[in-house]
SENUKE-453393 format. One record per residue (C-alpha): residue number from 0; residue in one letter; x, y, z. Coordinates in Angstrom, 2 decimals. Each point is the difference from the previous one (the first is absolute). Layout:
BEGIN
  num  residu       px       py       pz
  NUM       A        X        Y        Z
...
end
This chain:
BEGIN
  num  residu       px       py       pz
    0       M    -3.81    19.69    54.22
    1       K    -2.70    -2.54     0.79
    2       L    -0.80    -3.18    -1.95
    3       L    -3.50    -1.46    -0.06
    4       F    -1.33    -3.41    -1.06
    5       D    -3.61    -0.33    -1.26
    6       W    -1.87    -2.90    -1.52
    7       S    -1.66     0.61    -3.39
    8       D    -2.79    -1.51    -2.03
    9       S     2.03     0.20    -3.23
   10       F     3.44     0.87    -1.27
   11       F    -1.19     3.30    -1.48
   12       E    -2.15     1.16     2.91
   13       T     0.21     3.74     0.60
   14       K    -0.09     0.79     3.70
   15       E    -1.74     3.09     1.27
   16       S     1.19    -0.68     3.52
   17       W     2.55    -2.27     1.67
   18       H    -0.70    -1.96     3.17
   19       G     3.24    -1.81     0.76
   20       D    -1.66    -3.41     0.01
   21       E     3.11    -1.79     1.19
   22       N     2.85     1.00     2.26
   23       M     3.23    -0.44    -1.97
   24       I     3.11    -1.03     1.86
   25       S     2.32     0.05    -3.01
   26       L    -0.22     0.52    -3.74
   27       K     2.25    -0.88    -2.94
   28       I    -0.92     1.03    -3.56
   29       S     2.30    -1.12    -2.81
   30       Q    -0.13     0.45    -3.76
   31       Y     2.42    -1.03    -2.74
   32       E     0.20     1.51    -3.47
   33       G    -2.66    -1.56    -2.25
   34       S    -1.77    -1.82     2.87
   35       F    -2.99     0.42     2.28
   36       A     0.69     1.47     3.40
   37       S    -0.47    -2.21     3.05
   38       A    -0.55     0.76     3.65
   39       K     0.60    -1.93     3.21
   40       V    -2.05     1.33     2.90
   41       L     0.18    -1.09     3.61
   42       I    -3.21     0.80     1.87
   43       C    -1.53    -0.67     3.36
   44       A    -2.54    -2.81    -0.28
   45       Q    -3.17     1.41     1.50
   46       N    -2.33    -2.40    -1.85
   47       S     1.64    -2.72    -2.08
   48       E    -3.33    -1.32    -1.31
   49       K    -0.75     3.42    -1.54
   50       L     3.33    -0.10    -1.86
   51       L    -1.01    -3.14    -1.83
   52       Q    -2.86     1.91    -1.63
   53       K     2.15     2.85    -1.32
   54       Q     1.51     0.24    -3.49
   55       Y     1.20     3.57    -0.69
   56       A     1.82     2.58     2.09
   57       Q     1.45     3.49    -0.35
   58       I     2.78     1.78     1.81
   59       G    -0.10     3.77     0.40
   60       V     2.29     2.62     1.48
   61       Q    -0.72     3.13     2.00
   62       R     3.11     2.09    -0.53
   63       D    -0.81     2.87     2.33
   64       E    -1.68    -0.44     3.36
   65       D    -1.54     3.46    -0.35
   66       N    -1.46    -0.89    -3.40
   67       P    -2.68    -2.74    -0.02
   68       R     0.58    -0.81    -3.66
   69       I     0.90    -3.63    -0.65
   70       D     1.68    -0.97    -3.28
   71       L    -0.26    -3.48    -1.45
   72       L     3.37    -1.79     0.04
   73       F    -0.83    -3.61    -0.95
   74       S    -2.95    -2.05    -1.27
   75       G     0.08    -3.76    -0.10
   76       R    -1.69    -3.32     0.51
   77       L     0.79    -2.68     2.48
   78       V     2.31    -2.75    -1.20
   79       A    -1.27    -3.35     1.27
   80       F    -0.64    -0.55     3.70
   81       P     1.27     2.32     2.76
   82       V     3.21    -1.40     1.52
   83       G     2.03     0.45     3.14
   84       F    -2.63    -0.59     2.70
   85       S     1.92     0.52     3.25
   86       D    -0.53     1.95     3.21
   87       G    -2.98     1.84    -1.40
   88       V     1.89     1.12    -3.11
   89       I    -0.81    -0.91    -3.62
   90       Q     2.07     0.64    -3.11
   91       L    -1.83     0.89    -3.20
   92       E     1.45    -0.07    -3.49
   93       L    -1.53     2.28    -2.65
   94       I     0.73     0.47    -3.68
   95       A    -0.85     3.10    -2.03
   96       E    -1.35    -2.09    -2.86
   97       P    -3.42     1.35    -1.09
   98       E    -2.68    -2.49    -0.99
   99       N    -0.26     1.58    -3.45
  100       Y     3.71    -0.15    -0.81
  101       R    -0.60    -2.51    -2.82
  102       Q    -2.55     2.33    -1.57
  103       Q     2.47     2.87     0.26
  104       L     2.60    -2.10    -1.82
  105       K    -2.53    -0.94    -2.66
  106       T    -0.89     3.68    -0.47
  107       F     3.70     0.75    -0.36
  108       I     0.28    -2.70    -2.68
  109       D    -3.09     1.22    -1.85
  110       N     1.25     3.60    -0.02
  111       N     3.41    -1.03    -1.33
  112       L    -1.52    -2.24    -2.66
  113       Q    -2.32     2.78    -1.09
  114       Q     2.94     2.37    -0.25
  115       Y     1.98    -2.60    -1.94
  116       Q    -2.83    -0.77    -2.41
  117       Q    -0.25     3.68    -0.91
  118       I     3.61    -0.08    -1.20
  119       D     0.46    -0.30    -3.75
  120       M     2.53    -2.82    -0.11
  121       H     1.21     1.11    -3.43
  122       T     1.22     3.34     1.35
  123       T     3.24     0.67     1.84
  124       H    -0.95     1.67     3.24
  125       G     1.75     2.88     1.70
  126       H    -1.35    -1.02     3.41
  127       H     0.42    -2.96     2.26
  128       I    -1.64    -3.21    -1.23
  129       P    -1.58    -1.72     3.03
  130       F    -0.72    -3.39    -1.52
  131       D     0.32    -2.11    -3.14
  132       D    -1.77    -3.33    -0.42
  133       L     2.89    -1.31    -2.09
  134       F     1.88    -0.35     3.30
  135       F    -2.86    -1.79     1.74
  136       S    -2.67    -2.57    -0.70
  137       Q    -3.69     0.49     0.69
  138       K     0.20    -1.99     3.23
  139       D     2.63     2.41     1.37
  140       L    -2.40     2.94    -0.11
  141       S    -1.40    -0.88     3.41
  142       N     3.40     0.77     1.51
  143       P     0.16     3.79     0.54
  144       T     3.76     0.07     0.57
  145       I     0.67    -0.62    -3.70
  146       F    -1.02     3.60    -0.64
  147       L     2.85     1.20     2.24
  148       E     2.85    -2.25    -1.09
  149       N     1.60     2.65    -2.21
  150       D    -0.76     2.89     2.34
  151       V     1.58     1.48     3.13
  152       K    -3.25    -0.16     1.98
  153       M    -1.53    -2.50     2.39
  154       F    -3.27    -0.43     1.81
  155       H    -0.68     1.97     3.17
  156       W    -2.84    -1.05     2.30
  157       S    -0.99     2.71     2.46
  158       M    -0.23    -1.35     3.54
  159       R    -2.64     2.64     0.75
  160       T    -2.32     0.02    -3.04
  161       G     0.77    -3.42    -1.48
  162       L     0.21     1.60    -3.45
  163       L     2.44    -1.09    -2.70
  164       S     2.38     2.49    -1.61
  165       L     3.34    -0.09    -1.83
  166       S     3.13     1.05     1.81
  167       N     3.15     1.12    -1.81
  168       I     3.06    -1.84     1.30
  169       A     2.13     3.15    -0.04
  170       H    -2.36     2.89     0.76
  171       G    -2.60     0.03     2.74
  172       E    -3.37     1.62     0.01
  173       Q     1.01     1.96     3.12
  174       K     3.51     1.33     0.58
  175       I     1.08    -0.09     3.62
  176       T     3.15     1.61     1.39
  177       I     1.65    -1.44     3.11
  178       S     2.93     1.75     1.62
  179       G     2.78    -1.84     1.75
  180       D    -1.08     1.15     3.46
  181       Q    -3.46    -1.56    -0.53
  182       I     1.48    -3.47    -0.48
  183       L     0.18    -2.05     3.16
  184       Q     3.50    -0.58     1.30
  185       D     1.91    -2.95    -1.47
  186       S    -2.93    -0.94    -2.27
  187       L     1.48     1.22    -3.29
  188       K     1.49    -2.88    -1.98
  189       V     1.16    -0.01    -3.63
  190       R     0.71    -3.14    -2.02
  191       L     0.36    -1.18    -3.61
  192       A    -3.15    -1.97    -0.78
  193       R     1.10    -1.38    -3.37
  194       E     2.41     0.45    -2.89
  195       P    -1.49     2.15    -2.77
  196       Y    -0.27    -1.06    -3.63
  197       K     2.61     1.47    -2.30
  198       N    -1.31    -1.68    -3.17
  199       V    -3.20    -1.74    -0.98
  200       N     0.11    -1.89    -3.29
  201       V    -3.39    -0.41    -1.64
  202       V    -0.64    -2.94    -2.33
  203       L    -3.42     0.46    -1.60
  204       E    -1.43    -2.69    -2.28
  205       A    -2.99     0.01    -2.34
  206       S    -1.41    -2.79    -2.18
  207       W    -2.76     0.06    -2.56
  208       I    -1.28    -1.63    -3.15
  209       Q     0.77     2.12    -3.03
  210       R    -2.66    -0.23    -2.69
  211       I     1.13     0.68    -3.54
  212       Y    -2.62     0.51    -2.64
  213       G    -0.45     1.54    -3.42
  214       Y    -0.65    -0.91    -3.60
  215       V     1.75    -0.01    -3.36
  216       D    -1.20    -0.10    -3.62
  217       L     1.75    -2.91    -1.67
  218       Y    -1.01     0.99    -3.53
  219       P     2.45     2.90    -0.67
  220       I     2.82    -1.94     1.67
  221       I    -0.60    -3.05    -2.18
  222       A    -0.62     2.12    -3.13
  223       S     3.36     1.74     0.44
  224       N     1.65    -3.36    -0.75
  225       F    -1.48    -0.02    -3.54
  226       K     1.63     1.99    -2.80
  227       T    -3.32     1.50    -1.04
  228       G    -0.82     1.27     3.51
  229       Y    -3.16    -2.14    -0.05
  230       I    -0.51    -3.59     1.04
  231       N    -0.32    -1.83    -3.34
  232       S     0.42    -3.42    -1.54
  233       F    -0.85    -2.06    -3.10
  234       T    -2.22    -2.09     2.26
  235       N    -2.93     1.12     2.09
  236       I     1.42     0.08     3.55
  237       K    -2.86     1.82     1.74
  238       A    -0.85    -3.01     2.18
  239       G     3.67    -0.30     1.02
  240       L     0.14     3.69     0.97
  241       E    -3.06    -0.33     2.20
  242       K     1.49    -3.07     1.63
  243       L     2.98     2.12     1.09
  244       C    -2.40     1.87     2.30
  245       S    -1.15    -3.07     1.94
  246       F     1.68    -0.76     3.33
  247       P    -0.47    -2.66     2.70
  248       S    -2.29     1.02     2.86
  249       R     2.86     0.08     2.51
  250       S     2.28     2.02    -2.20
  251       S     1.19     3.47     0.99
  252       Y    -1.43     1.17    -3.34
  253       H    -3.56     0.31    -1.19
  254       L    -1.78     1.18    -3.11
  255       I    -1.56     3.45     0.17
  256       H    -1.00     0.48    -3.62
  257       C     0.86    -1.72    -3.27
  258       R    -1.28     1.15    -3.38
  259       V     1.91    -1.09    -3.11
  260       N    -1.51     0.65    -3.44
  261       E     1.20    -0.43    -3.53
  262       M     0.82     3.29    -1.66
  263       T     0.99     1.45    -3.34
  264       P     2.93     2.45     0.11
  265       P    -0.71     3.45    -1.48
  266       H     0.36     0.22    -3.79
  267       T     2.61     2.72     0.04
  268       A     3.31    -0.15    -1.82
  269       T     1.90    -0.32     3.27
  270       Y    -2.11    -2.86     1.29
  271       V    -0.16    -1.81    -3.32
  272       Q     3.80    -0.20     0.03
  273       K     0.27    -0.71     3.73
  274       C    -2.99    -2.35     0.28
  275       P    -0.34    -1.99    -3.23
  276       A    -3.36    -1.67    -0.43
  277       V     1.42    -3.18    -1.54
  278       S     3.18    -2.04     0.09
  279       Q     2.73    -0.12    -2.57
  280       E    -0.56    -2.21    -3.07
  281       F     0.69    -3.73     0.14
  282       L     0.34    -2.31    -3.05
  283       I    -1.75    -3.35    -0.04
  284       D    -0.70    -2.59    -2.71
  285       D    -3.04     0.83    -2.07
  286       G    -2.94    -2.23     0.83
  287       N    -3.73    -0.04     0.61
  288       D     0.06     0.99     3.68
  289       G    -0.01     3.77    -0.37
  290       P    -1.62     2.86    -1.92
  291       K     1.14     0.67    -3.57
  292       S    -0.56     3.74     0.16
  293       G     2.52     2.74     0.72
  294       I     1.69     0.65     3.32
  295       A    -2.34     1.48     2.62
  296       T     1.30     3.22     1.51
  297       S    -2.66     0.23     2.68
  298       T    -1.99    -2.76     1.66
  299       S    -1.54     1.97     2.84
  300       S    -3.51    -0.72    -1.28
  301       R     0.49    -3.70     0.51
  302       S    -0.93    -1.67     3.27
  303       P     3.14    -1.63     1.45
  304       S    -0.10    -3.46     1.46
  305       A     1.05    -0.34     3.60
  306       T     1.81    -3.26    -0.73
  307       S     1.29     0.26    -3.52
  308       P     1.80     2.73    -1.94
  309       S    -1.20    -1.29    -3.41
  310       S    -2.92     2.36    -0.26
  311       S     2.40     2.91     0.11
  312       S     2.34    -1.25    -2.72
  313       S     0.02     1.17    -3.61
  314       S     1.82    -1.22    -3.11
  315       S     0.73     0.67    -3.69
  316       S     1.22    -2.33    -2.75
  317       L     3.36     0.28    -1.80
  318       S     1.27    -1.69    -3.11
  319       G     1.93    -3.21     0.46
  320       G    -2.43    -1.50     2.54
  321       R     0.90     2.35     2.88
  322       K    -2.31     2.19     2.07
  323       R     0.47     3.02     2.31
  324       V    -1.67    -0.14     3.42
  325       Q    -0.46     2.65     2.73
  326       F    -1.55    -0.24     3.44
  327       R    -1.93     2.63     1.88
  328       R     1.32     1.45     3.25
  329       F    -2.30     0.07     3.04
  330       Y     0.36     3.17     2.10
  331       F    -1.35     0.28     3.53
  332       H    -0.60     2.91     2.35
  333       G    -1.57     0.40     3.43
  334       K     0.67     0.12     3.75
  335       M     1.36    -2.78     2.15
  336       L    -0.16     1.42     3.55
  337       I     1.60    -2.26     2.58
  338       G    -0.21     0.84     3.72
  339       W     2.30    -1.19     2.74
  340       N    -0.57    -0.18     3.73
  341       Y     2.83    -1.26     2.10
  342       Q     0.99    -0.10     3.68
  343       Q     3.42    -0.15     1.58
  344       K     1.23     0.28     3.57
  345       R     1.98     3.06     1.03
  346       H     1.93     0.60     3.21
  347       E     1.60     3.31     0.97
  348       T     2.31     0.64     2.94
  349       V     0.89     3.51     1.15
  350       R     2.97     0.55     2.32
  351       V     0.70     3.27     1.77
  352       K     2.10     1.00     3.02
  353       I    -1.29     2.55     2.52
  354       T     2.84     1.57     1.96
  355       N    -0.23     1.91     3.27
  356       E     2.79     2.56    -0.25
  357       H    -0.67     1.27     3.54
  358       V     1.90    -2.89     1.56
  359       Q     3.60    -1.00    -0.61
  360       C    -0.55    -3.70     0.57
  361       G    -2.93    -2.25     0.76
  362       R    -1.89    -3.11    -0.93
  363       E    -0.90    -1.05    -3.54
  364       K    -3.27    -1.70    -0.87
  365       T    -1.44    -1.45    -3.20
  366       L    -3.73     0.45    -0.42
  367       Y    -1.58    -2.57    -2.34
  368       L    -3.39     0.97    -1.41
  369       R    -2.00    -1.98    -2.53
  370       L    -3.09     1.55    -1.53
  371       N    -3.17    -1.96    -0.47
  372       R    -0.42    -1.38    -3.50
  373       I    -1.00     2.75    -2.38
  374       Q    -3.04    -0.99    -1.98
  375       L    -3.28     1.26    -1.36
  376       A    -2.92    -0.04     2.40
  377       K    -2.27    -0.81    -2.97
  378       R     0.79    -1.61    -3.29
  379       Y    -1.35     1.58    -3.16
  380       P     1.00    -0.88    -3.58
  381       F     2.28     2.28    -1.97
  382       W    -1.41     2.12    -2.80
  383       Y     0.62    -1.18    -3.55
  384       C    -1.08     1.31    -3.34
  385       H    -2.44    -1.84    -2.28
  386       M    -1.87    -1.38     2.99
  387       R    -3.75     0.15     0.61
  388       Y    -0.77     1.86     3.27
  389       E    -3.42     0.24     1.58
  390       I    -1.33     2.64     2.40
  391       G     1.31    -0.57     3.52
  392       A     3.11    -1.91    -1.03
  393       K     3.12     1.01     1.96
  394       I     3.53    -0.03    -1.33
  395       I     3.47     1.15     1.04
  396       R     1.90     2.50    -2.09
  397       N     3.08     2.07     0.92
  398       G    -0.40    -0.56     3.72
  399       F    -3.74     0.86     0.17
  400       V    -3.25    -1.95     0.17
  401       W    -2.51     1.02    -2.69
  402       E    -3.67    -0.93    -0.38
  403       C    -1.66    -0.29    -3.40
  404       T    -2.89     2.46    -0.54
  405       R    -0.84    -0.84    -3.64
  406       S     0.03    -3.41    -1.65
  407       H     2.56     0.05    -2.78
  408       L     2.72    -1.80    -1.90
  409       S     3.26     1.55     1.15
  410       L     2.23     1.69    -2.55
  411       E     3.76     0.07     0.02
  412       Q    -0.12     3.29     1.92
  413       F    -1.67     0.06     3.43
  414       E    -3.23     2.04    -0.15
  415       E    -0.42     1.72     3.37
  416       T    -3.46     1.30    -0.97
  417       K    -1.30    -3.58     0.25
  418       W     1.53    -0.65     3.39
  419       K    -0.31     1.42     3.52
  420       L     3.06     0.34     2.21
  421       K    -0.74    -1.84     3.25
  422       E     3.15    -0.05     2.10
  423       K     3.71    -0.44     0.07
  424       I     1.11    -3.60     0.08
  425       P    -0.27    -1.03     3.68
  426       D     3.60    -1.01     0.02
  427       A     3.38     1.22     1.15
  428       L     1.16     0.30    -3.59
  429       Q    -1.19     2.79    -2.26
  430       D     0.06    -2.53    -2.81
  431       D     0.12    -3.71     0.69
  432       A     2.40    -0.41    -2.92
  433       A     2.54     2.28     1.72
  434       S     3.44    -1.51     0.46
  435       S     0.76     1.75     3.30
  436       F    -2.13     0.52     3.08
  437       F     2.48     2.26     1.77
  438       A     0.15     2.35    -2.99
  439       T    -3.70     0.81     0.49
  440       N    -1.26     2.65     2.41
  441       R    -1.39    -2.53     2.40
  442       G     3.23    -1.97    -0.19
  443       K     1.90     3.12     1.02
  444       N    -2.48     0.48     2.84
  445       A     0.80    -3.55     1.12
  446       I     3.70     0.93     0.05
  447       K    -0.88     3.09     2.00
  448       Y    -2.07    -2.08     2.41
  449       A     2.86    -2.46     0.53
  450       I     2.54     2.80     0.59
  451       Q    -2.40     1.62     2.48
  452       K    -0.10    -3.28     1.91
  453       A     3.81    -0.03     0.11
  454       I     0.04     3.63     1.16
  455       A    -2.47    -0.90     2.75
  456       L     2.38    -2.75     1.20
  457       I     2.93     2.42    -0.02
  458       T    -2.04     2.64     1.83
  459       Y    -1.10    -2.44     2.70
  460       S     3.57    -1.18     0.52
  461       S     1.19     3.62     0.20
  462       R    -1.60     0.28     3.44
  463       Y     2.87    -2.01     1.44
  464       I     0.55     2.01     3.18
  465       E    -2.36    -0.71     2.89
  466       I    -0.29     2.33     2.99
  467       N    -1.77    -0.97     3.22
  468       L    -0.93     2.53     2.65
  469       S    -2.40     0.52     2.90
  470       V    -1.93     3.18     0.78
  471       D    -2.64     1.16     2.41
  472       A    -3.32    -1.31    -1.28
  473       G    -1.84     3.02     1.29
  474       T     1.76     2.17    -2.61
  475       F     0.06    -2.36    -2.98
  476       L    -2.93    -2.29     0.78
  477       F    -1.58     0.28    -3.46
  478       A     3.12    -0.75    -2.04
  479       T    -0.82    -2.84    -2.39
  480       I     1.72    -2.11    -2.63
  481       N    -1.42     2.37    -2.60
  482       D     2.20     2.84     1.29
  483       Q     3.51     1.24    -0.67
  484       I     2.35     1.03     2.77
  485       T     2.93     2.40    -0.10
  486       I     2.41    -0.38     2.91
  487       V     1.94     3.17     0.77
  488       D     3.19    -1.06     1.78
  489       N     3.60     1.12    -0.40
  490       R     1.17    -3.58     0.12
  491       F    -1.24    -0.42    -3.58
  492       Q     1.87     1.36    -3.00
  493       G    -1.60     3.28    -0.93
  494       G    -1.73     0.19     3.37
  495       K    -3.11    -1.94    -0.95
  496       V    -1.31    -3.15    -1.66
  497       S    -3.42    -0.90    -1.44
  498       G    -1.78    -3.29    -0.41
  499       K    -3.35    -1.71    -0.27
  500       I    -1.52    -1.64     3.09
  501       I    -0.06    -3.77    -0.46
  502       K    -0.99    -1.06     3.52
  503       T    -1.69     1.51     3.05
  504       N    -0.35    -1.51     3.45
  505       L    -1.99     1.88     2.66
  506       I     0.51    -1.23     3.56
  507       A    -2.17     1.48     2.72
  508       N     0.03    -1.20     3.60
  509       A     0.44     1.26     3.52
  510       N     3.59     0.97    -0.74
  511       G    -0.80     2.38    -2.86
  512       R    -0.92     0.43    -3.64
  513       I     2.72    -0.86    -2.52
  514       L    -0.16    -0.14    -3.78
  515       N     2.70    -2.09    -1.68
  516       I     0.53     0.96    -3.65
  517       S     2.01    -1.65    -2.77
  518       I     0.71     1.93    -3.19
  519       A     1.61    -1.09    -3.27
  520       C     2.35     2.57    -1.50
  521       C     1.63     0.50    -3.35
  522       P     3.33     1.87     0.31
  523       Y    -0.66     1.88    -3.23
  524       E    -2.96     1.71    -1.62
  525       L    -2.08    -2.46    -1.99
  526       A    -0.62     1.07    -3.58
  527       E    -3.39     1.59    -0.52
  528       N     0.23     0.39    -3.76
  529       Y     0.89    -3.56    -0.97
  530       L    -3.34    -0.41    -1.81
  531       T     0.85     2.94    -2.24
  532       L     3.43    -1.47    -0.69
  533       L    -1.55    -3.42    -0.60
  534       N    -2.57     1.37    -2.45
  535       D     2.76     1.75    -1.96
  536       Y     2.07    -3.18     0.03
  537       V    -2.84    -2.24    -1.25
  538       N    -1.25     2.45    -2.62
  539       T     3.44     0.20    -1.62
  540       L     0.56    -3.77    -0.18
  541       Q     0.69    -1.27    -3.50
  542       I    -1.04    -3.63    -0.23
  543       A    -0.03    -1.53    -3.46
  544       P     0.50    -3.79    -0.03
  545       E     0.24    -1.89    -3.25
  546       E    -3.37    -0.18    -1.74
  547       N     0.21    -3.63    -1.15
  548       L    -3.20     0.48    -1.96
  549       P    -0.46    -1.20    -3.58
  550       R    -0.83     2.75    -2.45
  551       A    -2.71    -0.52    -2.58
  552       E     2.59    -0.25    -2.75
  553       D     1.87    -2.64     2.01
  554       I    -3.02    -2.29     0.34
  555       V     0.55    -1.36    -3.52
  556       R     3.44    -1.54     0.26
  557       N     0.26    -1.31    -3.54
  558       V    -2.05    -0.41    -3.17
  559       E     0.99    -2.66    -2.50
  560       V    -1.60    -0.22    -3.44
  561       V     0.41    -3.46    -1.52
  562       N    -0.49    -0.28    -3.77
  563       S    -0.50     3.68    -0.66
  564       P    -1.51     0.96    -3.40
  565       E     3.49     0.66    -1.34
  566       E     1.18    -3.41     1.20
  567       Q    -3.09    -1.60    -1.56
  568       E     0.84     1.64    -3.35
  569       D     3.61    -1.21     0.19
  570       M    -1.16    -3.52     0.82
  571       M    -2.44    -0.15    -2.96
  572       A     2.51     1.58    -2.38
  573       Q     2.42    -2.88     0.68
  574       L    -2.61    -2.65    -0.77
  575       S    -0.44    -1.64    -3.41
  576       A    -3.73    -0.12     0.48
  577       K    -2.09    -1.63    -2.68
  578       S    -3.36     1.37     1.17
  579       I    -1.70     2.70     2.02
  580       K    -1.21    -2.73     2.33
  581       E     3.59    -0.92     0.81
  582       L     0.83     3.62     0.85
  583       E    -3.12     0.29     2.13
  584       N     0.96    -3.13     1.94
  585       Q     3.44     1.45     0.62
  586       L    -1.56     3.22     1.30
  587       K    -2.22    -1.93     2.35
  588       A     2.99    -2.03     1.22
  589       H     2.05     3.16     0.50
  590       G    -2.67     2.41     1.14
  591       T     0.97     3.19     1.83
  592       K     0.12    -0.51     3.76
  593       I     0.58     2.57     2.73
  594       K     1.59    -0.82     3.35
  595       V    -0.17     2.57     2.80
  596       A     2.12    -0.36     3.15
  597       L    -1.43     2.00     2.93
  598       H     1.69     1.15     3.20
  599       P     0.50    -3.14     2.15
  600       F    -1.59     1.04     3.28
  601       S     1.26    -2.05     2.93
  602       T    -2.51    -1.10     2.62
  603       T     2.64    -0.25     2.74
  604       R     1.88     3.25    -0.54
  605       E     0.82     2.10     3.06
  606       I     1.85     3.31    -0.15
  607       A     1.85     1.25     3.08
  608       E     1.36     3.54     0.35
  609       E     2.16     1.48     2.77
  610       I     0.06     3.76     0.48
  611       D     2.59     1.73     2.20
  612       L    -1.14     3.47     1.04
  613       P     2.22     2.85     1.19
  614       E     0.60     0.22     3.73
  615       F    -2.47     2.07     2.02
  616       S     1.55     1.94     2.88
  617       L    -1.45     1.50     3.14
  618       S     2.42     2.91     0.03
  619       R     1.07     2.21     2.86
end
């Protein structure tokens, strides 16, 4: 085996022929798992001035003297200035770091982001999820290692091609078998590198702003507090009803639509008995302040005064200076649609233990993960009925963004024919009014992601046996840290042991060619189907925290009717009124008033939920 050193014009130069530009005295090439390889070369200094002009070099090997073929072993660039000038000898240090390594990392990031962006985040996936931006901020995306933090892979930089690939920590690209008689004498050493993890406790936190919205029609709720089933009074209270629908600008409530009109109940026998048109009869002293004709049974043709009930009264004279008086009832009907839009903080914490059943005892670690704040990327208003929408307007409804295609006044039912579905809400929640993030599909994917990170920690720690050995470099010269080695030796239980190469150190000098190898071993077979088990585990999770959402019927906490028509009649019946004017003044002083108490939304409310999940086991 012959080693050759040639200068190059670039890292990726392809040589058609080798010249042996420098005479190497010794060579040491080292590479650690996840790092660039480096080389220390001792050469004879023929022309030191020429060395100062060089930047790249390659090292090749001619394995067979009878075969002129030379295989590339190492490509690199000079690190700083040549060192070790002494007795005509110069030491060079090279690193197998290609000039385009940053571009390769960027390409890796772009490919992973593209793969991630193709994932429908509202679907539970059966495959491995490489990345989720809830775990990282935008500034973290320039760090390619974030895509590997929940995986059992790491970067591998080829010392020959300078190309980036992913290397599995347990299984190598090439499987090499070394027998005990190929290991140099007294070079085999076995040691415990670390204590494995027995348990990893995951604490996963999520915070978001929950947006509650909806609307309620106050009219039927208020009307149910009247015996007739309609809002009615012996005074005209239309202005007061409309005032109920006005709210301060900073209130959690707002008016959607208010239309209250005076009405006449149907003239059927049922309604005549249930909804009398006039009051009971009241006796007053006979005078000159009222009509002398008979009692009016219907006054609907008269125009009522907004401030006085007198125009709706009627009277008839009796003997003895007494007179009967009745007052007309005002009935009202309409819609009083009140919308609410409220925000409250929510915080959810998921706790789950991942247990490695392959080991009897070991370390325990708690992994704290906090998701980025969950929020909408864009803010659009919610859809409401009885609103004027123009073409191009965008709204949010049931977790989707819609765009108006026809100008219209919205009805109480959403009309999809007048809207175009644009996209799902660009948010982690399917509906921003949801009370649980982890109950959603993407929330379960976040749990899966966190457990995968814990499994990756357990898997790394499972390689807790380290074996060092030395072999003849001529036989195993091209073994790299992307390879797996099986050592066949009766000194091991079962006659063999397998592990991934984590370090290589090639030493070539006048005394020989030796390759020192370190491998990390797991004493048991690592689970290959944990993703299948994890998918089954996540898909069967039942997460149902308390809703804590007000229902539409709970928005109206209480309705109080002060001076109802029946109370007005009782009040006037107890008076010894001498004139209609006196009764009218009493009605005005005791007019019907309606008080509505709405749900008292708190502006500082924060709801915290803790969810303990069943243990997840990496079984034997």
